[in-house]
C-alpha positions in Angstrom: 91.0 99.7 129.6 91.4 100.4 125.9 88.1 100.9 124.1 87.4 100.0 120.5 85.9 103.4 119.7 89.1 105.0 120.9 91.2 102.8 118.6 89.0 103.8 115.7 89.6 107.4 116.5 93.4 106.9 116.8 93.5 105.1 113.4 91.6 108.0 111.8 93.9 110.6 113.4 97.0 108.6 112.3 95.6 108.3 108.7 94.6 111.9 108.3 97.2 113.8 110.4 94.8 116.0 112.3 91.8 116.0 114.7 89.7 118.1 112.3 90.3 115.7 109.3 89.7 112.7 111.6 86.4 114.3 112.8 85.2 114.7 109.2 86.1 111.1 108.3 84.3 109.8 111.4 81.3 112.1 111.1 81.8 113.7 114.5 83.1 116.9 116.0 86.7 117.9 116.6 86.2 118.3 120.4 84.8 114.8 120.5 88.0 113.4 118.7 90.2 115.4 121.1 88.3 114.1 124.2 88.5 110.5 123.0 92.2 110.8 122.3 92.8 112.2 125.8 90.8 109.3 127.2 92.9 106.8 125.3 96.2 108.4 126.4 94.9 108.2 130.0 94.0 104.5 129.5 97.5 103.7 128.2 99.3 106.0 130.6 101.6 107.4 127.9 101.4 110.0 125.2 100.4 108.6 121.8 100.5 111.8 119.7 103.0 114.7 119.4 101.1 117.9 118.5 103.1 120.2 116.2 100.9 123.2 115.2 97.9 121.8 113.4 99.5 118.4 112.6 99.7 115.3 114.7 102.6 112.8 114.7 102.5 109.4 116.4 104.9 108.6 119.3 106.6 105.2 119.3 103.8 104.0 121.6 101.2 105.4 119.2 102.7 103.7 116.3 102.7 100.4 118.2 99.0 100.8 119.1 98.0 101.7 115.6 99.8 98.5 114.4 97.7 96.4 116.8 94.5 98.3 116.2 93.8 96.8 112.7 93.8 93.2 114.0 91.8 94.1 117.1 89.1 96.0 115.2 88.9 93.2 112.5 88.4 90.7 115.3 85.7 92.8 116.9 84.0 93.3 113.5 84.0 89.5 113.0 82.5 89.0 116.4 79.8 91.6 115.9 78.9 90.2 112.4 78.8 86.6 113.6 76.5 87.5 116.5 74.2 89.3 114.1 74.2 86.3 111.8 72.9 84.1 114.5 69.7 86.1 114.2 69.4 85.1 110.6 71.7 87.6 108.9 69.1 90.3 109.6 71.9 92.8 110.5 74.7 91.4 108.3 77.0 93.8 106.6 79.8 93.1 104.0 82.2 95.7 102.6 83.3 94.6 99.1 86.1 96.0 97.0 86.6 95.0 93.4 88.6 95.8 90.3 86.4 97.5 87.6 85.9 94.6 85.2 85.0 92.3 88.1 82.5 95.0 89.3 80.7 95.0 86.0 80.6 91.2 85.4 80.9 89.0 88.5 79.7 91.3 91.2 76.1 92.2 90.0 74.9 88.7 89.7 76.5 87.6 92.9 75.0 90.5 94.9 71.6 90.0 93.4 71.6 86.4 94.4 72.9 87.3 97.9 70.1 89.8 98.4 67.5 87.4 97.3 68.8 84.7 99.7 69.5 87.1 102.6 67.5 90.4 102.2 68.8 91.8 105.5 72.4 91.6 104.5 73.8 94.9 103.3 76.7 95.0 100.9 78.7 98.1 100.0 81.0 98.3 97.0 84.0 100.4 96.2 86.5 99.9 93.3 90.3 99.5 93.6 92.9 97.6 91.6 95.3 95.2 93.4 97.5 95.7 95.2 95.5 98.6 96.7 92.5 96.4 97.2 94.6 93.8 99.2 96.0 96.7 101.3 92.4 97.8 102.1 91.6 94.3 103.3 94.6 94.0 105.5 94.0 97.5 106.9 90.5 96.7 107.9 88.8 98.9 105.3 86.9 96.1 103.6 85.7 92.5 104.3 86.1 90.9 100.9 88.5 91.9 98.1 88.0 90.7 94.6 91.6 90.6 93.1 93.7 89.1 90.5 97.3 88.1 89.7 98.8 86.6 86.6 99.5 82.9 86.4 103.1 82.0 87.2 103.8 85.5 88.6 104.6 85.7 92.4 105.7 89.2 93.4 108.3 89.6 96.1 106.9 90.9 99.4 107.5 94.6 100.2 107.0 96.6 103.3 103.4 97.0 104.4 104.0 100.4 105.8 104.8 102.1 102.5 101.4 103.2 101.2 100.6 101.6 97.9 103.7 99.3 98.1 101.9 96.5 100.1 103.0 92.9 99.9 101.2 91.0 97.2 101.7 87.6 98.7 98.4 86.2 99.9 99.7 83.5 102.4 98.1 85.3 105.4 94.7 85.5 103.7 91.8 83.2 102.9 91.9 82.7 99.1 88.7 81.6 97.2 89.6 80.9 93.6 87.0 82.0 91.2 88.2 81.7 87.6 91.1 81.9 85.1 90.6 84.9 82.9 92.4 84.6 79.6 93.9 87.6 77.8 92.6 88.2 74.3 94.0 90.4 71.5 92.1 93.4 70.3 92.6 94.9 66.9 90.8 97.4 64.7 88.2 95.9 62.3 90.3 96.6 59.2 93.5 95.3 60.7 95.5 92.6 58.8 95.0 90.1 61.7 91.3 90.9 62.3 90.2 87.6 60.7 92.8 85.4 62.2 91.8 82.4 64.3 94.8 82.8 66.5 97.9 85.0 66.6 101.2 85.0 68.5 102.2 88.0 70.5 105.2 88.4 68.3 103.0 89.2 65.3 102.2 92.5 67.1 105.9 93.5 67.4 105.7 96.4 65.1 102.3 97.7 66.2 101.5 100.7 68.4 100.0 99.6 71.7 97.2 100.8 74.0 98.1 99.6 77.5 95.8 99.1 80.6 96.2 99.4 84.3 99.8 99.5 85.8 99.8 95.7 86.7 98.4 94.7 83.3 100.9 97.1 81.6 103.8 95.4 83.5 102.5 92.0 82.4 102.2 93.1 78.8 105.8 94.3 78.7 107.1 91.0 80.2 105.1 88.9 77.7 106.4 91.0 74.8 109.9 90.9 76.0 109.6 87.1 76.3 108.6 87.1 72.6 111.7 89.2 71.7 110.5 92.7 71.4 109.6 95.8 73.5 106.1 97.1 72.9 105.7 100.7 71.7 103.0 102.0 74.1 101.4 105.1 72.6 98.5 105.3 75.0 98.0 104.0 78.6 94.7 104.2 80.5 93.0 102.3 83.4 89.6 102.7 81.6 88.8 99.6 79.6 86.1 101.3 77.4 88.8 103.9 76.6 91.2 101.2 75.5 88.6 99.6 73.3 87.6 103.0 71.9 91.2 103.8 71.0 91.7 100.4 69.3 88.4 100.8 67.5 89.6 104.2 66.1 92.6 102.5 64.6 95.2 103.9 67.0 96.8 100.7 68.0 96.3 97.1 69.4 95.8 95.8 72.9 95.5 92.7 74.9 92.7 92.7 77.5 91.1 90.2 79.9 88.0 88.4 78.7 86.1 89.9 81.6 86.9 93.4 80.3 85.6 92.5 76.8 82.5 91.0 78.3 81.6 94.2 80.1 82.0 96.5 77.1 80.7 96.3 73.5 83.9 96.6 71.4 82.7 98.9 68.6 85.0 99.1 65.7 87.3 96.4 67.1 87.7 92.7 66.8 89.0 90.1 69.3 91.6 87.5 68.3 93.0 84.6 70.3 96.5 85.1 71.5 98.9 82.2 71.7 100.5 81.0 74.0 97.7 81.6 76.4 98.2 84.2 79.2 95.7 84.1 82.0 95.1 86.0 85.2 93.8 84.2 88.3 90.6 85.9 89.7 90.1 85.3 93.4 88.1 86.6 96.3 90.2 87.3 99.4 89.3 87.8 103.1 90.9 87.6 106.5 90.8 84.3 108.4 88.7 85.8 111.2 86.2 87.3 108.7 85.9 84.0 106.8 84.0 82.6 109.8 81.3 85.4 109.5 78.3 83.9 107.8 77.6 87.1 105.7 81.1 87.1 104.4 81.0 83.4 103.7 77.8 83.8 101.9 79.3 86.6 99.8 82.2 84.3 98.9 79.8 81.5 97.9 77.7 83.8 95.6 80.8 85.2 94.0 82.0 81.6 93.2 78.6 80.7 91.8 78.6 83.8 89.6 82.0 83.0 88.3 81.0 79.4 87.4 78.1 80.6 85.1 
């Protein structure tokens, strides 16, 4: 019989490439990892790992078992959490991953309200941009992913085994829409367009640009190309305060989501409305099994309420 604890060890070994690294990740000893892998191979009746020096490589059977392990462990987690929830969410646990501007705006109010309603529910938070956050959800490394995609954009699926190149389609996930986050222009205070009610993206054609995260950068280039020009990107950073600081210092212009502006005081910079409107769809994602877990459902509800305020 295959045991869940053995599957968790196998996933850790496959992810890290060695018994010692897997032991560090799992918080146990290397001999314990080795013993559990031997027990798993005995249960399956076939080798799962090829040992080459200090490194480990999966056999074909090992690869197949790792593939199935994610769904099995997610189902077990869902079962454990639902059983705990029957006792009043006293032992509830939710692992949340969010992109940075969501972490600073939507998440704090949602988690405060969740804690007030269910004091026994523990929520952990890590930050990751999509598509990495969606990968983490599918791989069983989180229970809820706060993510976004731009309206009208639907990326072609890619292989799920290729690291960061995970499929961005959400058809296999439970999608909870939260809000539409409009992009706004950001210019230095003394800029010629600083007092404008609204501007077109084409009015920035000759400006130096400060670009954001890779996904936002790609969207920026597409929008500018649709307006007939290619943006000259002088600076690129994933850090929204850095983007605002660079604009405030007069080093260029940018377009940022309203959530990003809300989370940082734009010193030395002014926001302007950009036409036509470009929006990104903010959603909370989870797996179908996990959506039935009360602690996860409550987290989704509180995120939706925080977005509606």
